[in-house]
C-alpha positions as CSV (number, residue, x, y, z in Angstrom):
1,X,106.3,92.4,141.5
2,X,105.6,90.5,138.3
3,X,103.8,87.4,139.6
4,X,103.0,86.6,143.2
5,X,102.7,83.0,142.3
6,X,106.3,83.0,140.9
7,X,107.5,84.8,144.0
8,X,105.8,82.2,146.2
9,X,107.4,79.4,144.2
10,X,110.8,81.1,144.4
11,X,111.1,81.6,140.7
12,X,111.0,85.4,140.7
13,X,113.0,88.0,142.5
14,X,116.6,89.1,143.0
15,X,119.4,87.0,144.4
16,X,120.4,83.4,144.3
17,X,117.9,80.5,144.3
18,X,118.3,79.9,148.0
19,X,117.7,83.6,148.7
20,X,114.6,83.6,146.6
21,X,113.3,80.4,148.3
22,X,114.0,82.0,151.7
23,X,111.9,85.1,150.7
24,X,109.2,82.8,149.3
25,X,109.0,80.9,152.6
26,X,108.7,84.2,154.6
27,X,106.1,85.6,152.2
28,X,104.0,82.5,152.5
29,X,104.3,82.4,156.2
30,X,103.1,85.9,156.6
31,X,100.2,85.3,154.2
32,X,99.1,82.3,156.2
33,X,99.3,84.2,159.5
34,X,97.3,87.1,158.1
35,X,94.7,84.7,156.7
36,X,94.1,83.0,160.0
37,X,91.1,83.8,162.3
38,X,91.2,86.3,165.1
39,X,92.8,83.7,167.4
40,X,95.6,83.2,164.9
41,X,95.3,79.4,165.2
42,X,92.2,78.5,163.2
43,X,91.4,78.8,159.5
44,X,90.1,82.2,158.4
45,X,90.2,83.7,154.9
46,X,90.3,81.2,152.0
47,X,93.2,82.2,149.7
48,X,93.7,81.4,146.0
49,X,96.0,82.5,143.3
50,X,94.7,82.8,139.7
51,X,96.4,82.7,136.3
52,X,95.0,83.4,132.9
53,X,94.5,80.2,131.1
54,X,91.9,77.7,129.8
55,X,88.8,77.3,132.0
56,X,87.1,74.6,130.1
57,X,86.1,72.3,133.0
58,X,89.3,70.2,132.6
59,X,92.0,72.8,133.5
60,X,91.6,75.2,136.4
61,X,93.6,78.4,136.7
62,X,92.8,78.6,140.4
63,X,95.3,77.2,142.9
64,X,94.6,77.0,146.6
65,X,97.3,78.7,148.8
66,X,95.7,78.9,152.2
67,X,92.7,76.7,153.1
68,X,90.2,78.9,155.0
69,X,86.5,78.6,155.9
70,X,84.3,77.5,153.1
71,X,80.8,78.9,152.5
72,X,78.1,77.7,154.7
73,X,74.7,76.4,153.6
74,X,72.4,79.1,152.4
75,X,75.1,81.8,152.1
76,X,75.0,83.9,148.9
77,X,78.3,83.9,147.1
78,X,79.3,87.6,146.5
79,X,82.1,88.6,144.2
80,X,84.0,92.0,144.3
81,X,87.3,93.0,142.8
82,X,89.7,95.9,142.7
83,X,93.3,97.0,143.2
84,X,92.8,97.8,146.9
85,X,95.9,100.1,146.8
86,X,96.7,102.1,149.9
87,X,93.8,100.3,151.7
88,X,91.8,103.1,153.1
89,X,88.4,104.2,154.3
90,X,87.0,104.3,150.8
91,X,87.6,100.6,150.2
92,X,86.6,99.6,153.7
93,X,83.3,101.5,153.3
94,X,82.7,99.9,150.0
95,X,83.1,96.4,151.5
96,X,81.0,97.3,154.5
97,X,78.3,98.6,152.1
98,X,78.3,95.1,150.4
99,X,77.7,93.4,153.7
100,X,75.0,95.9,154.7
101,X,73.1,95.5,151.4
102,X,73.3,91.7,151.7
103,X,72.0,91.8,155.2
104,X,69.1,94.0,154.2
105,X,68.2,91.4,151.4
106,X,68.5,88.6,153.9
107,X,66.3,90.3,156.4
108,X,63.5,90.5,153.9
109,X,63.9,86.7,153.3
110,X,63.6,85.9,157.0
111,X,67.3,85.0,157.5
112,X,67.3,86.6,160.9
113,X,64.1,84.9,162.2
114,X,64.6,82.8,165.3
115,X,63.7,79.6,163.6
116,X,66.2,80.1,160.8
117,X,68.9,81.1,163.2
118,X,68.3,78.0,165.4
119,X,68.4,75.7,162.4
120,X,71.9,77.1,161.4
121,X,73.2,76.7,164.9
122,X,71.9,73.2,165.1
123,X,73.6,72.3,161.8
124,X,77.0,73.9,162.4
125,X,77.2,74.8,166.1
126,X,77.3,78.5,165.4
127,X,75.4,81.2,163.5
128,X,76.8,82.9,160.5
129,X,76.1,85.8,158.1
130,X,74.0,85.6,154.9
131,X,76.8,86.1,152.5
132,X,80.3,84.9,151.7
133,X,82.4,87.6,150.1
134,X,85.1,86.7,147.6
135,X,87.5,89.5,146.8
136,X,89.6,89.4,143.7
137,X,92.8,91.6,143.8
138,X,94.5,92.6,140.5
139,X,98.2,92.1,140.1
140,X,100.7,95.0,139.7
141,X,101.1,94.8,135.9
142,X,97.3,94.8,135.4
143,X,96.8,97.9,137.5
144,X,99.7,99.7,135.9
145,X,98.4,98.9,132.5
146,X,95.1,100.6,133.2
147,X,96.2,103.4,135.5
148,X,99.8,104.1,134.5
149,X,102.2,106.5,136.3
150,X,103.7,104.7,139.3
151,X,100.6,102.8,140.3
152,X,100.1,100.7,142.2
153,X,101.9,102.3,145.2
154,X,101.8,99.0,147.1
155,X,102.7,95.7,145.5
156,X,100.1,92.9,145.3
157,X,101.6,91.1,148.4
158,X,101.3,94.3,150.5
159,X,97.8,95.0,149.2
160,X,96.7,91.5,149.8
161,X,97.8,91.5,153.4
162,X,95.6,94.5,154.0
163,X,92.7,92.7,152.4
164,X,93.3,89.5,154.4
165,X,92.8,91.5,157.6
166,X,89.5,93.0,156.6
167,X,86.5,91.5,158.6
168,X,84.2,91.9,155.6
169,X,86.1,89.5,153.3
170,X,85.9,85.7,153.5
171,X,88.1,84.7,150.5
172,X,90.8,86.4,148.5
173,X,91.9,85.6,144.9
174,X,95.4,87.0,144.1
175,X,95.9,88.0,140.5
176,X,92.2,88.2,139.6
177,X,91.4,89.4,136.0
178,X,90.4,93.0,135.4
179,X,87.4,91.7,133.4
180,X,85.6,88.9,135.2
181,X,84.3,86.7,132.4
182,X,81.6,84.2,132.7
183,X,84.1,81.3,132.7
184,X,86.1,83.0,135.6
185,X,83.0,83.7,137.6
186,X,81.5,80.2,137.1
187,X,84.8,78.6,138.2
188,X,85.2,80.5,141.5
189,X,86.2,77.9,144.0
190,X,83.6,79.1,146.5
191,X,80.9,78.7,143.9
192,X,81.5,75.0,143.2
193,X,80.8,75.4,139.5
194,X,77.9,77.8,140.0
195,X,77.8,81.5,139.2
196,X,78.1,83.8,142.2
197,X,74.8,85.3,143.4
198,X,75.9,88.8,142.7
199,X,78.9,90.9,141.5
200,X,79.2,94.3,143.2
201,X,81.3,97.2,142.2
202,X,81.3,100.9,142.9
203,X,81.5,104.0,140.6
204,X,85.0,104.2,139.2
205,X,86.4,107.7,138.3
206,X,90.2,107.4,138.5
207,X,90.6,105.7,135.2
208,X,87.9,106.3,132.6
209,X,87.6,103.3,130.2
210,X,86.4,102.9,126.7
211,X,84.8,99.6,127.6
212,X,82.8,98.0,130.4
213,X,84.8,95.4,132.4
214,X,81.6,94.0,133.9
215,X,79.7,93.5,130.6
216,X,79.5,89.7,131.1
217,X,78.3,90.0,134.7
218,X,75.6,92.4,133.5
219,X,74.6,90.1,130.7
220,X,74.2,87.3,133.2
221,X,72.0,89.6,135.4
222,X,74.2,89.3,138.4
223,X,75.8,92.8,138.5
224,X,74.9,95.6,141.0
225,X,76.5,98.9,141.5
226,X,77.1,100.0,145.1
227,X,75.6,103.4,145.9
228,X,77.9,106.3,146.5
229,X,79.0,106.7,150.1
230,X,80.7,109.3,152.3
231,X,84.2,108.1,151.6
232,X,83.7,107.5,147.9
233,X,86.5,109.8,146.8
234,X,89.1,108.3,149.1
235,X,91.2,106.0,146.9
236,X,94.9,105.7,146.1
237,X,94.8,108.6,143.7
238,X,93.1,110.9,146.2
239,X,95.6,110.0,148.9
240,X,98.6,110.6,146.6
241,X,97.1,113.9,145.6
242,X,96.8,115.0,149.2
243,X,100.4,114.0,150.0
244,X,101.7,115.8,146.9
245,X,99.8,119.0,147.9
246,X,101.0,118.8,151.5
247,X,104.5,118.4,150.3
248,X,104.2,121.4,148.0
249,X,102.8,123.5,150.9
250,X,105.7,122.4,153.1
251,X,108.3,123.2,150.5
252,X,106.7,126.6,150.0
253,X,106.9,127.3,153.7
254,X,110.5,126.2,153.8
255,X,111.3,128.5,150.8
256,X,109.6,131.4,152.5
257,X,111.5,130.8,155.7
258,X,114.7,130.7,153.7
259,X,114.0,134.0,152.0
260,X,113.1,135.5,155.4
261,X,116.3,134.2,156.9
262,X,118.4,135.6,154.1
263,X,116.7,139.0,154.6
264,X,117.3,139.0,158.3
265,X,121.0,138.2,157.8
266,X,121.3,141.1,155.3
267,X,119.6,143.4,157.7
268,X,121.8,142.4,160.6
269,X,124.9,142.9,158.5
270,X,123.8,146.4,157.5
271,X,123.1,147.2,161.2
272,X,126.6,146.1,162.2
273,X,128.2,148.2,159.4
274,X,126.3,151.3,160.5
275,X,127.5,150.8,164.1
276,X,131.2,150.4,163.0
């Protein structure tokens, strides 16, 4: 899939224009359903698409696709990004770690004190967490450019639906850049023109780079690396490797069975000849 935005507008894909528009409507409907809250009726995840372009304060490359819940007063805006291919325990644990770290920081700042909680409930009618997580998901061409082979396994629409269903994510940006620049970070819709409080990322081993994609976030003093966790190695490459090895073992077993069967047939034919 070249551009999710073009697919959603019916400009990209196979078939006639009516067929493309029909698929665009279906794609949009599913995205809105997945972005809704647990009841399926109320706003949930805030969804945007992003295109590379001028971010000079006059032109925005962000476009709202599904209006979800906006950040609440006092919440820290947290930015994370990735391919989120074959959404698995490794990515879920990364996002859970982000929430846990933010909760620990909030605990030291009295976020969970009774007085603070009562004030939040009085203002909004409900309590809420200390952070608002914005997840940028890279498009297919960007992932393939950096990782090569047949990656990503899932297209951006499929990967995005998985992310929209994750309880640790509050906003998703489709087509996010591989290198989050200051202009991009400062113009995040959730930030209202302010930089996010923090940019998190985990150790990346599947595609060694000659440069640092987070150099600007580090220069701005808002980058933090998530510590390694028990599912650190579980990513798309790891899963594909496991599948490949399992298939190789299966084929070897089948080959061995075939050799054994041929041998048994030959033995039986010799026995029949000796009895004749």
